[in-house]
C-alpha positions in Angstrom: -146.4 -19.3 82.5 -149.6 -19.7 84.4 -151.6 -16.7 85.6 -150.7 -17.1 89.3 -147.0 -17.3 88.6 -147.2 -14.4 86.2 -148.8 -12.4 89.0 -146.1 -13.2 91.4 -143.4 -12.2 88.9 -145.2 -8.9 88.2 -145.5 -8.2 91.9 -141.8 -8.9 92.6 -140.8 -6.6 89.6 -142.9 -3.8 91.0 -141.4 -4.2 94.4 -137.9 -4.0 92.9 -138.8 -1.0 90.8 -140.3 0.9 93.8 -137.4 0.0 96.0 -134.9 1.2 93.3 -136.9 4.5 92.9 -137.0 5.0 96.7 -133.2 4.5 96.9 -132.7 6.8 94.0 -134.7 9.5 95.7 -132.7 9.4 99.0 -129.6 11.0 97.6 -128.2 12.2 100.8 -128.5 11.2 104.5 -128.2 14.0 107.0 -127.7 13.1 110.7 -128.6 15.8 113.1 -126.6 15.6 116.4 -128.6 16.5 119.5 -128.1 15.3 123.1 -129.9 13.1 125.6 -133.6 12.7 125.0 -134.7 14.6 128.1 -133.1 17.9 127.1 -133.9 20.7 124.7 -131.5 19.7 121.9 -133.4 16.4 121.1 -136.8 17.8 120.2 -135.2 20.7 118.4 -133.1 18.2 116.4 -136.2 16.2 115.6 -137.9 19.3 114.1 -134.8 20.0 112.0 -134.7 16.5 110.7 -138.4 16.6 109.8 -137.9 19.8 107.9 -135.0 18.3 105.9 -136.8 15.1 105.1 -140.0 17.0 104.1 -138.5 19.6 101.9 -135.7 17.8 100.0 -134.6 14.5 98.5 -132.4 14.0 101.6 -133.4 11.8 104.4 -132.6 12.9 108.0 -132.9 11.8 111.5 -132.0 13.2 115.0 -129.2 11.3 116.6 -128.8 11.0 120.4 -125.3 12.1 121.4 -123.3 13.2 124.5 -124.4 16.8 123.8 -122.8 20.1 123.0 -119.3 19.1 123.9 -119.2 15.8 121.9 -121.1 17.2 118.9 -118.2 19.5 118.0 -115.9 16.5 117.7 -118.5 14.3 115.8 -119.2 17.0 113.2 -115.5 17.7 112.7 -114.9 14.0 112.1 -117.8 13.8 109.7 -119.7 11.3 111.9 -122.5 13.9 111.9 -123.3 16.3 109.1 -124.9 18.9 111.3 -125.4 19.3 115.1 -126.5 21.6 117.8 -123.8 23.0 120.2 -122.9 26.0 122.2 -121.0 29.0 121.0 -118.4 28.8 123.7 -117.6 25.2 123.0 -117.6 25.7 119.3 -115.1 28.5 119.7 -112.9 26.4 122.0 -113.2 23.3 119.7 -112.3 25.2 116.5 -109.2 26.8 118.2 -108.2 23.6 120.0 -108.6 25.1 123.5 -109.7 23.3 126.7 -111.6 21.0 127.0 -110.5 20.0 123.5 -107.2 18.4 122.8 -106.9 19.4 119.1 -108.2 22.0 116.6 -111.5 21.0 115.1 -111.1 23.0 111.9 -113.5 20.9 109.8 -116.6 22.6 111.4 -118.4 25.6 110.2 -121.3 27.8 111.4 -124.7 27.2 109.9 -126.7 29.6 112.1 -126.8 30.9 115.7 -129.3 32.5 118.1 -131.0 29.2 118.8 -131.5 30.0 122.5 -129.8 32.2 125.1 -127.9 31.1 128.1 -127.5 34.1 130.3 -124.5 34.1 132.6 -125.4 34.8 136.3 -122.9 35.1 139.2 -125.0 35.1 142.4 -123.8 35.9 145.9 -125.5 36.6 149.2 -126.5 40.1 149.9 -124.0 40.6 152.7 -121.1 39.1 150.7 -117.8 41.0 150.2 -117.8 39.8 146.6 -118.6 42.8 144.3 -116.6 41.9 141.2 -115.3 38.8 139.4 -111.8 39.4 140.7 -113.2 39.1 144.3 -114.0 35.5 143.6 -110.3 34.5 144.1 -110.0 31.9 146.9 -113.8 31.7 147.3 -116.0 28.6 147.3 -118.1 28.6 144.1 -120.8 26.4 142.8 -120.0 26.0 139.1 -123.1 24.1 138.1 -123.5 20.5 136.9 -120.4 18.5 136.1 -119.7 18.6 132.3 -121.8 21.7 131.8 -120.8 24.4 129.4 -120.7 27.0 132.1 -117.2 25.9 133.3 -115.6 26.9 130.0 -117.3 30.2 130.0 -116.4 31.1 133.6 -112.8 30.3 132.9 -112.8 32.6 129.9 -114.5 35.4 131.8 -112.1 35.0 134.8 -109.1 35.3 132.5 -110.1 38.9 131.7 -109.9 39.7 135.4 -106.5 38.0 135.7 -107.8 34.8 137.3 -107.7 31.1 136.4 -110.2 28.4 137.3 -107.9 27.0 139.9 -107.9 30.3 141.7 -111.3 29.4 143.1 -112.6 26.3 145.0 -115.2 25.0 142.6 -118.0 22.6 143.4 -120.0 20.8 140.7 -123.6 20.3 141.7 -127.1 20.9 140.2 -128.4 24.5 140.2 -131.1 23.5 142.8 -128.4 22.1 145.1 -126.4 25.3 144.6 -129.4 27.4 145.7 -129.5 25.4 148.9 -125.8 25.9 149.5 -126.0 29.6 148.9 -129.1 29.8 151.2 -127.2 27.8 153.9 -124.0 29.9 153.4 -122.0 26.8 152.6 -120.8 28.4 149.4 -119.8 32.0 148.6 -121.1 32.2 145.1 -123.1 30.3 142.5 -122.8 30.3 138.7 -126.0 29.9 136.7 -126.0 29.7 132.9 -129.6 29.6 131.7 -132.3 31.3 129.7 -134.0 34.0 131.8 -135.7 33.9 134.1 -133.5 31.1 135.5 -135.7 28.8 137.6 -132.9 28.4 140.1 -132.7 32.1 140.8 -136.5 32.5 140.9 -136.4 29.7 143.5 -133.7 31.6 145.4 -135.6 34.9 145.3 -138.7 33.1 146.7 -136.7 31.8 149.7 -133.9 34.4 150.3 -134.6 38.1 149.7 -131.0 39.2 150.4 -128.9 38.2 147.4 -127.0 40.0 144.6 -126.1 39.2 141.0 -122.7 40.6 139.9 -122.7 43.2 137.1 -119.8 43.2 134.6 -120.2 46.6 132.8 -116.7 47.8 133.6 -115.0 45.0 131.7 -117.6 44.5 129.0 -115.7 45.9 126.1 -112.7 43.7 126.9 -114.9 40.6 127.3 -116.6 41.1 123.9 -113.3 41.9 122.1 -111.5 38.9 123.6 -114.3 36.3 123.2 -116.4 36.8 120.1 -119.0 34.2 121.1 -120.2 36.5 124.0 -123.0 39.0 123.7 -123.9 41.7 126.2 -127.3 41.5 127.8 -129.1 43.4 130.6 -131.2 41.7 133.2 -133.9 44.1 134.2 -134.2 44.7 138.0 -137.8 43.6 138.1 -137.0 40.1 136.8 -135.5 38.8 140.0 -136.2 41.8 142.3 -132.6 43.1 142.3 -131.8 46.7 143.3 -130.5 47.6 139.8 -130.4 46.2 136.2 -127.6 43.7 135.8 -125.1 43.9 132.9 -123.8 40.5 132.0 -123.1 38.2 129.0 -125.2 35.8 127.0 -124.0 32.6 125.4 -126.1 31.2 122.6 -126.7 27.7 121.2 -126.0 27.3 117.5 -126.0 24.8 114.7 -122.7 23.7 113.1 -122.1 21.8 109.9 -119.2 19.7 108.6 -117.2 21.8 106.2 -117.2 19.1 103.5 -121.0 19.0 103.1 -121.6 20.5 99.6 -122.6 24.1 99.3 -126.0 23.4 97.6 -127.1 21.0 100.3 -126.2 23.5 103.1 -127.9 26.3 101.2 -131.1 24.3 100.8 -131.1 23.2 104.5 -130.5 26.7 105.8 -133.3 28.1 103.5 -135.7 25.3 104.6 -135.0 25.8 108.3 -135.9 29.5 108.1 -138.8 29.0 105.7 -140.2 26.7 108.4 -138.9 28.5 111.4 -142.2 28.0 113.3 -141.5 24.2 113.5 -138.2 24.8 115.2 -139.6 27.5 117.5 -142.5 25.3 118.6 -140.3 22.3 119.2 -139.1 23.5 122.6 -139.5 26.7 124.7 -135.8 27.5 124.5 -136.0 27.9 120.7 -138.8 30.5 120.7 -136.4 33.4 120.3 -134.8 32.0 117.1 -135.1 34.5 114.3 -133.6 35.2 110.9 -132.5 38.6 112.0 -130.3 37.2 114.8 -129.0 34.1 113.0 -125.6 35.5 112.1 -124.9 37.5 115.2 -121.7 36.8 117.0 -120.9 33.5 115.3 -117.6 32.2 116.8 -116.3 30.5 113.6 -116.7 31.0 109.9 -120.0 30.4 108.1 -120.3 27.5 105.7 -120.4 28.9 102.1 -123.9 27.4 101.6 -125.3 29.1 104.7 -123.4 32.3 103.8 -125.1 32.3 100.4 -128.6 32.1 101.9 -127.9 34.9 104.4 -126.5 37.1 101.7 -129.7 36.5 99.6 -131.7 37.3 102.7 -130.0 40.7 103.1 -128.3 39.9 106.4 -124.8 39.9 105.0 -123.2 42.3 102.5 
């Protein structure tokens, strides 16, 4: 064999060897479900995928999906290993409640507290609406079509003896809702957002006479009935209201397929919180993520791997 041919053979052998080693190292592929590229989920998912790939033998990528609603179904079916979703939708999906048609029992919690969506019910200052039960028969802006707020408002209304079809709902953007409330073409507007909500800041800049409904009287029943809800107070100086507002908060969270093995989930959970700054820096909505709040008000059972990590961290007994 001449020298040139021998060199070619050696080069090919090395390529095969390196390729085989590379394939051997990538033991597991982890797909992280996010949403459209323009939202918060996608950059958060990219940071999570980078952490997985950089700290383990697994290879990971952020997958564009239909968002929080679809991610529950995709993880349940095993088409995604982990995904970001919303506590209200995770709760509904696990129990087979609307908008889901079946129980998604193959999902588990990994961690929560990823970001807060505070529930605002806004009315004009001279409105005769003072409680959720006063919304019956009224025109209400429910936010963008397909948004998670619809599910939450239906759950909240049920505690007051109402159903979603007891109101005349309109699905438009929050900015359009502000215009409708200012023009008195709607009676109320629902905003589910981190605070301060830009739509309400916009409203406060143009209309001084508005109110945000407070729900302190039914708070115990709300929290007992829907474990995904958390109580939160909006200080009066945030939007210039007369008093502090007692309302509820709905968090985003990370879910995982129940069949992903315990060691893999344990390592991912550990790596996420060992590199928490990467997730916090990926998008402003993730800045409040903390180890201390990671297991608060989770709507479905923890995956054993995540549970093991949180027990070791002293969060669980």
